[in-house]
N, C-alpha and C positions, 0 to 999 in steps of 0.2 A: 158391196156399197149398200148401207142401210137408207132407208127413207123415213122421213120423220112423218108421224100422223098429223092430219091437218088440225092446225090450232084453232081452237074455239074463237069464235068471234068477241073482241074485246067489248065490254059493255062501256056505255059512255058515263054511268055513274057507277062506282066501286064500293063495295061494301067495306067499311072500316072494321080492322081487327079488335078483337077484345083478349080472346084467349092468347096466351103466350106473352102478352106485353109486359106482364111483371115477371116473368119467369128468369131466375137467377142462373147465369152462365158460369163457366170457368174463369178464374182470375186471370188477367194479362200476365203474360211471362215475366215482365218486368214492373208489376204492379208497386213494388217497393221502391223503385228508382224515383218516379215522380212524387211518392208520399214522402220519403226521407228528402229529398230536394227541397220540396215546399218548406218543411219544418226548418231544415237548415238555412233556406233563405229568410225565413220569416223571424226566426228565433234572436239572432244578433241585433237587428234594428229596433224589434219590439223590447227587447230586454234592455237597450241602451236608452231608450225612451222612458222605460219604466224607472232605471235609476235617476233619470233626470226629471222625473215626474212630469213627463209631458206625452202621456199616452195620446192626448188629443190630436198629436200629430202623426199617428199610426197610420192613419187612411193614406198619406201621401208616400211613406215608406212602403206601404203593403202594394201600392200601385206597382213599384220596381219589383218587388219581393215575388210577386205571383207570376212574373214572367218565367221564374224557374219551372213552371208546370210545362213549358212547351219543348217540343223537339226532341224527345227522348229517343224516338226511334231512327233519328237521321245520324249518319256518320258524323264524325266530329267538324271534320272541314266544313260540311254543310250546316252542322248544328251552328257553329258559331256565326255564320252569316244569318241563319234564321232567327237565333235568339237576339241577334242586334237588331233586326228588322222589328222584332217582337216589341222589344224595349222602346225603339222609336216610335212605335205605332201606339203603345200604351201611353208614352209621353205626350205624343200628340193630341190624343184623347182627353188626356187629363189637362194640359194646357187650354185646351178649346173648353173645356168645362169650367176650369177655374176662372178663365177671363169672362166668359158669360156671366157666371155667378157672382162677379164683381161689378158687373155692368148693370144687372137687373134682379130683382126679387119675385118678378112676375111669374108666377107658377105655371101658367099657359106656355109662356116663351120658353120656360125651363124644360118642359115636357117636349116641346115642339124639337128643341135642339137636341135633348137626348134621343128622341126617336130618329132624327136624320142622323145623328153619330153613330146609332145602333145599325142603321142600314148601311152606311159606309163600311163599318167594321165588319159586318156580315158579308158583303160584297168582296172586300179585300181578303178577308180570310178564305174564303170559298175559292176564290179565284187564284190564290197562292197555295192552295191545299196545306195551309199550315199544319193542319190535324188538331186532335183535342188538346185543350177544351175548347177550341175554336174562338168565336168572337164574344163568347158568354162573359168570360173573365174581363176582356177589355171593356164591355157594354156595363158591367156591374160597377166597375171603378169610376168611369166617366159619369155614369147616371148619379151615382152617390155625391160625386164632387160637385154636381150641379146644384144640390141643395145643401151643400156645406156653406156657412157664413165666410164671406171673402171679401177681400178689398185688393184693389191692384197691386199695392206696394207688397202684399203678401206673397203674390204669385210666384216671384222669382225664388225666394226662399222655398216655398212649398215645393217647386219643380226640382230644386236642387235635392231635396229628400229624396224625391222619385229617381233622380239620376244615379244618385249614391247607391241606393237599393237595387236600382236595375244592374248596375255594373257588378255588384256582388252577386246577383242572381245569375249573371252570365257566368262568373267564376264557378258558381256551384254548378251550374249546367255542363261546363266543360271539365271539371275536375275528374271524373270517372275515366277520361280518356288518358289520364296518367298512368292508371292501373290496367286498363284493357282498352289499349287504342283502336282495336278493330272491333270491339263488341257489338256496334249495331250491324256492320255488315255481316258478321257471323249469325247473328240472329236473323237477319233477313234470308240468309242463305238456307238455315237451318229450318225456316218456315216453309221456303220454297220447296225443299227435299221432302217434308212431311205432307205438303199437300200433294205433291206428284205421287208420293207412295200411297197415299189415299185413293188417288185417281187410278193407279197402277192395280190396287187391290179389285177395282171394279172390271177389270181387264177390258174396260170400254165397251163393256156390252150390258151388264146388269142395271137395273132401275137406279136412277140417280146418278148414272155416270155423267150425264151432261153437265149437271152442277157441279159435280166434282171436278170435272175438267175445266170448268170457267174459274172454279176457285183456284185450282192449281195454276192456271195461266195467269191470274192474277197475281198470284204469289212469286211466281217466275218473273213477271215483269216487275214487280215492286223490288225484289232482289237486284234486277239488272240495274235500276234506277239508284238503288242504296250504294252499289259498288262504283257506278259511274260518278256518283257525286262524292265519294269518299276522299278524293284528293290524289296525290301523286301514286303511282303505280308501286307495288311492293310484291315481295315473294308471297307473303300471306294473301293477298289481294288477288293474285294470279291463281292461286290454288282455290280460292273461293270462286272464282269466275268457272274455273273448270268444273267444280261442283253444280253450279248452276246451269252448266251445259248437261249435265247428267239428269238434272230435273227436267230440262227441255226434251231429252231424249225419251223419259219416261211418257211425256205427253204425247210424243210421235208413235211410241211402239209400248202401249200398257202392258198387252200380253204377254211381251217378251222381257219386262223388266221385273227385277226382285225388289218388292217393298221393303223386305227386312233390311236390304243392302243400303237403301236409301235412309231408311230410319235410323241405320247404325251409325251413317255419315253425320246424320243431324245430331244424334247424342254427343259424338265426338267433338262437335263444335262448341259445346259448352263449356263454360270456364276459360282457361288459357291454355288447353292442350294443344298441340300441333294440329294444323288442318290436316285432315286425311287427304291422301294422294288419290285423285280420281282421273289423272289423264295428265297431258304434257302442260304445265302451267305456263309455257312460253308460246302456245299456239294463238297468239293474239289474233293472226289474220282468221283464224276460225271463230275466234270468240268475237271478232268485229268490233272491238273496243275504240279503235280509231274512226270506224264509221259513226259510231254513237256519239263519241265526243264532238266529232264534227258537224253534227246534226243541229238545225237551229231550233231553240225552245219557243215553245208557245209564247206569243206575246202575252202580257198582262190584260192589255186592253181588249184583245181578243176574247180572253176568258171573260172578262167583265160584261161585254156585251150579252153573253149567254144568261146572265145572272140578274138581268132586269126584273123579271117578275118576283125573283125572291126578294131582292132588295126593296121592290115597292111594298110587298107583303109585310116586311119587317118594319118599314117606316110607318105604314098605316096602322098595324097591329099595335105598335109599342105607343104611337101617339093615342090612339083611341083607348087603350088600356090605361095609360097615365091620365087622360081627360076623365075617365070614369072614376078612377080613384079620387081625382080631385073632388068630383061631384059627390061622392060618398063622405067628403071630409076626411080622408085619410092623410095623415100628415106625411106620409112618405111615399108618394106616387111612383118613386122610382122603382119600388119594389114590385108593383104591377108591370112597369115598363119591362124590367128585366125578365120576369116570367115570361111575358109574350116573346120577348127576344130570344129567349132558350128554346121555344117551341120550334122554330123554322127549320126544317130539316130539308132534304132533296125533292121531296113530293108531299102531297096532302096524307097520304097513309102514314108515311113516317112521322110528320108533323102531329097528327092525331095520337099515335103512339107515345111519343115524347111528351104530349100534353098530359096523358094518363099517368104516365111515370113522374112527372113534374109535381103534379097534385098530391099523388100519393107520398111522395117523397117528402115534400114540404109539410103535409099534415102530420107525419110520423116525426119529422124534425121539430116541429114545434113542441111536441110531447118531450122528446130528448132535451130540448132547451128547458122546458119546465123542470125537468129533473136536475139539471146541471145549474139551475140559477142559486140554490142555497150554497152550493160550493163555489160558485164564480164571485158571489157577493160577499165572499170572507176577506176580498182585498183586491187591488189591482194585480198582483202577482198571481194569485190564483185566477183571475180573469184572463191574463196572457197564456197560462199553461193550459186552461180550458180550450183556448182559442186554438191553439198549436195542436192540442189532442185532436179536436175535431178536423183540422186541415189535414192531419195524417189520415184520419179515418175515411174522409172524403175520397183522397186519391187511393187509398187501399180497396175501397169497394166499389167505386164506379165503374171499373172496367168488367164488374160482374153484372151490374144493370145500373142505369141511369138513376133510378128511383133510390137504389141503395146509396149512392154517392149523394144525392140530396138530402138523405137523412141526418148526414153530418155537415152538408153545406148550409143547410138552413139555420141551425144553431150557431155556427161559426158567424153567419151575417149578423144575426141578431146579437152575438157577443160583441161584434165590432163596433155596434150602435152605442155601446154601453163604455167604449174607451175614454168619452167626453165625460161620463158620469152613470152612476147607476140608475135604471128606471125601472117603472112599474112593469113587472113581467106580464100581467094581465093585459095591459094596454099594448104592448108590443105582440104579444100572441095573437090577440084579436084582429090587430091590424094586419099582420102577416098573412093570417088565414083569409081575410077579406081580398086582400091584394092578390093571394095566390089563385083565387077562384076567378077575380075580375081579370086578371092578366091571362089566364088560360082560357076562359071564355071568350072575351073580346078577341084576344089574338087568333084563336082558331077560326072564328067567324070571319077575320079579317082575312084569313089564307084562303078560306072557301070563296070569299067574295073576289079576290084576285085570282082569276084563272090563270094557268100557266099553259096557254095555247102553243107556246113556242117548244114545249116538249116534244111535241110530235114531229116538228121541223127538224129538231136537232138530231131525233131519231133517224130521220130519212137521211141527213147528211153523214151520220155515223154508218148507217147502211152503205151509203155510196162509197164512203172513203173504204169500207173494209173490202167491198166487192172489187174496186179498182186496185187496191193493194193485192188481192188474190189474182185478179187476171195478169198484174205486172209479173209476179212471182211466178204464175204458170207459164208465161211466155219465156222466163229466163230457164225454166226447167226444160222447156222444149227445145232450146239450144243445144248443139253437140258439146260444146265448151265454153259454158258461161262463165265470166269473171268472177272470182271467188269474192271479191269485196261487194260487186254489184248483187249478188246472190244473197249474201249475207245481209246487206242493207235491205233488200226486199223482204227478207225474212222477218227481220226486227220490225219494220215497218206494219207488216201484216199482223205479227203478233200482238202489238201496241194496238193496232184497229180493232182486232178482235176483242181485246180486255175493254177498250173504250165503248164499243157496241154492246157489250154486255151490261156495263154500267149504265150507259143511256138508255138501253132497253128496260132495265130494272126501274131507274127513276121514272121514265115516262108512265110505266104501267101503275105506278101508284097515283097518277093524278086525276083529277075529275074533271067531267064535261070537256072531253076533246073527241076529234074524229078517231074512228076505230083504227087500232095500231097494227102494222103488217107483221103480225107475230109469226106467220108462216115463213113470209121472207126473211124474218130474223133467224128463224131456225136453222133455213136452208143456208143462207150466209155464213153462219156459224160452223155448220157441218162441212160444207165445201172448204171453208178457210182453214179448219183444223186438219183436213185431209191434205191440204196443200202444204201446210206446214210440215206434217209428217214426211210427205214426199221431199222436201228440201232438206230436212234433217238426214234423211237416207241419202241423198244426192252429195251433201256435204261430206258424208263418210263419217258422221258423229256417233252412230251406233256402236255400242260396246261389243267387243268380241269376246263373248264369255265373261270371266271374271277377271281378266288379265290387265284390264285397264287400257288396252290398244283399241286402235279404232279400225273399221273395215272400211277399205276404199274402193270396193267393188260394187257397193250397194247403188241400187238405182230405183227411181220412183216406179 
């Protein structure tokens, strides 16, 4: 049994990182899917409006079209629900903005409403774990709509355009399921296998093994969630569940696992080839599928309670950024508001990093806009094509680093402002640069001012949950003949608690001005928890017997 070295005391004030913030990473495995989806979702509405000489209405259709950016990692049954909620959320924000804009032109009131909308969108997106691009696109659309000239009688028609485009975006998001219906589950399972292989290569002893183990546990948990939200059982999904069990076995016995075999299985999951055999796909009593499906889901209101500080940061930062932009005489204060809204991440450290990425990306983006302007001003058709190219580039690059995506998002946002008529590029560039700095600076100051003292309390709750889950699992292991379903439920609860503990600890460690975190207790809880998980896997007889795919029934903790 290994013992962890004492963790150094956590400083109350943490250094903000600079090195590595702009480092370019590997592209997402499916980078081309959101990139192509947004182009396919945007092109028909925009080109239709172009033929009608009504590009001034493009903002309303783009509100629906941009929903195609969401939920690409979700199985299609879950994606259908998620995209529907995104479309409804987008239209709800748009409707609020349009009605407000039709009732008042007071810029201070409009900025205030925009900031409150941004806070609500941030809280709901984080609580629902909707994934990228999160609240930023919703806030961009609703904030821009607040400053669009509007009358009450126009609102229903403009909303109808958004609904039509949103329905088209939903179809675009669901269309790949006709060709590869199990694609998201296969990718999630392959990622779990690759992460487990990376941990197995450490043999659970070399430097960095704890980080690799945490990453593999998170990937395995994500794979289970993907499979459990995929809808009706099928032969393919049963086979995928057996592969996820093999990834769990690697976490329990890294020294006895062949990483090459796991990676080979992961490679075989690409494309539409048959799912490789890794055990009995009908052993649902071992996989615990019924137990997971019967487990109650975390209520949304419970998740929202823990996001209070983030919501307050967003509301305050966006409002102050908008007010500062107004004080400087900028004609589009929503740019500063959206910049501030884009900063807020799980903690101050990540918010700081996102701020640097946003500023660098926007400054590079205005240079791209300056280069594109002569081409875009050749005509409205050229303007639409340039906008589509930027939308593709943004989604193709953003997974490598956020600032790279901003290089294309910035000129796209500037080009959209010209749908109602060509404008002086120098004015647009100047205002965008000023709003970028104002939004980033004021937004970060607001984040520092609103301390997140609850981060430490959440870590205590996560620690307690993990320790209780481990104790319950250990008690079952001590029984001569524990019920199979009870043991499986305890194992899944413990695995989820350990993943949540690591995520909560990472988030809390990036906050400022809070009491010292119990780092040593976290390390001990993780080590004890993973040892108990390994014993549970052995007790359940899931360890592979050589390369035959059979399981050993006589293994004991």
